[in-house]
C-alpha positions in Angstrom: -17.9 2.5 36.7 -14.2 2.8 35.6 -13.2 3.6 32.0 -11.4 0.2 31.8 -14.5 -1.7 32.8 -16.6 0.2 30.2 -13.9 -0.6 27.5 -13.9 -4.3 28.6 -17.7 -4.4 28.4 -17.7 -2.8 24.9 -15.0 -5.1 23.7 -16.9 -8.1 25.0 -20.0 -6.8 23.2 -18.1 -6.5 20.0 -16.8 -10.1 20.3 -20.3 -11.4 21.1 -21.4 -9.9 17.7 -18.9 -12.1 15.9 -19.7 -15.5 17.6 -20.3 -18.0 14.8 -18.5 -15.7 12.4 -14.9 -16.5 13.2 -14.0 -16.2 9.5 -14.6 -12.4 9.9 -11.6 -12.0 12.2 -10.4 -8.9 10.3 -13.7 -7.2 10.7 -13.7 -8.0 14.4 -10.2 -6.6 14.8 -11.2 -3.5 12.9 -14.1 -2.9 15.2 -12.0 -3.4 18.4 -9.4 -1.0 17.0 -12.0 1.6 16.1 -13.2 1.5 19.7 -9.8 1.4 21.5 -7.6 3.2 18.8 -5.3 0.1 18.9 -5.5 -3.6 19.6 -4.9 -4.1 23.4 -3.3 -7.5 24.3 -6.3 -8.2 26.6 -8.7 -7.8 23.7 -6.6 -10.2 21.5 -6.6 -12.8 24.3 -10.3 -12.4 24.8 -11.0 -12.9 21.1 -8.9 -16.0 21.1 -10.5 -17.5 24.2 -14.1 -16.5 23.4 -14.2 -17.5 19.7 -11.9 -20.5 20.0 -9.3 -19.1 17.6 -5.6 -19.8 18.4 -4.0 -16.7 19.9 -1.1 -17.2 17.4 -3.7 -16.8 14.6 -5.2 -13.7 16.1 -1.7 -12.1 16.5 -0.8 -13.3 13.0 -3.6 -11.3 11.5 -3.1 -8.3 13.8 0.6 -8.0 12.9 0.3 -8.9 9.2 -1.9 -5.9 8.2 -0.3 -2.5 8.6 -3.7 -1.0 9.4 -3.6 -2.6 12.8 -1.5 -1.3 15.7 -0.6 -3.1 18.9 0.6 0.1 20.4 -1.8 2.9 21.6 -2.3 5.5 18.8 -3.1 9.2 19.2 -6.5 10.7 18.7 -5.0 12.5 15.7 -2.9 10.9 13.0 -0.2 13.0 11.2 1.4 11.4 8.1 4.3 13.0 6.2 5.0 11.8 2.7 8.7 11.2 2.2 8.5 10.0 -1.4 10.9 11.4 -4.0 8.8 14.3 -5.1 7.9 15.3 -1.6 11.4 14.7 -0.3 13.0 17.1 -2.9 10.3 19.7 -2.0 11.0 19.6 1.7 9.1 16.6 3.1 12.1 15.5 5.3 12.4 19.0 6.8 8.7 19.0 7.7 9.1 15.6 9.3 12.1 16.8 11.3 10.2 19.9 12.4 7.3 17.8 13.6 9.6 15.4 15.5 11.2 18.4 17.2 7.9 20.2 17.9 6.1 17.1 19.2 9.2 15.6 20.9 8.6 12.2 19.2 10.0 10.3 16.3 8.2 8.9 13.3 6.2 5.9 14.3 5.6 7.2 17.8 2.8 8.8 19.7 2.9 11.8 22.1 2.8 10.9 25.8 -0.7 12.4 26.1 -2.0 10.1 23.3 -3.0 13.1 21.3 -0.9 12.8 18.1 0.7 9.8 16.3 3.3 10.8 13.7 4.2 8.6 10.7 6.3 8.9 7.6 5.3 7.0 4.4 7.2 6.4 1.2 4.6 7.7 -1.1 1.0 8.9 -1.0 0.5 9.0 -4.7 -0.2 12.7 -4.9 3.2 14.0 -6.1 1.8 17.2 -7.6 0.7 18.3 -4.2 4.1 17.8 -2.6 5.3 18.2 0.0 2.3 16.5 1.4 1.1 16.1 5.0 -2.1 14.2 5.9 -3.9 15.3 9.1 -6.6 12.9 10.2 -7.1 11.7 6.7 -7.2 15.2 5.1 -4.5 15.9 2.5 -2.7 19.2 3.1 -0.6 19.9 -0.1 2.3 22.2 -0.9 3.1 22.3 2.8 5.7 24.6 4.3 6.7 25.3 7.9 4.4 28.2 8.4 1.4 26.3 7.0 2.3 23.3 9.1 2.3 25.4 12.3 -1.2 26.8 11.3 -2.8 23.4 10.6 -1.2 21.7 13.6 -2.4 24.3 16.1 -6.0 23.0 16.4 -4.7 19.4 16.8 -2.5 20.4 19.7 -5.4 21.9 21.6 -7.8 18.9 21.4 
């Protein structure tokens, strides 16, 4: 069985679990994104058709919340804080280094779907700046050497 067929079956199974619970659209979208690592167009159309929710409403929810992505995301998420405290301590230089090393810009994903890179305005941990978050784990007082060390395992997976 092809991977796409398996994904379709899993997505259909997730949708089935929400029949009669259309008011839980956000939860359904979260479950689909957890499975696919983004919200594929085919899944949004299937949700609309199978649950009788207008496609515009499904897309409206999917695009309103920043937690959802309509583009494929990497297996690993790398976030660089670019808030004032992190910026003055070198956050922008770290972002530029990652963009060079990964050959992508902020908001993009590597071709192999391994890493997604994002910059954010503030993570609320100014004392740890400059701050990089790798797969949800805060890495404070970051510099180029530490960045190379913590990124090495992500590049291998």
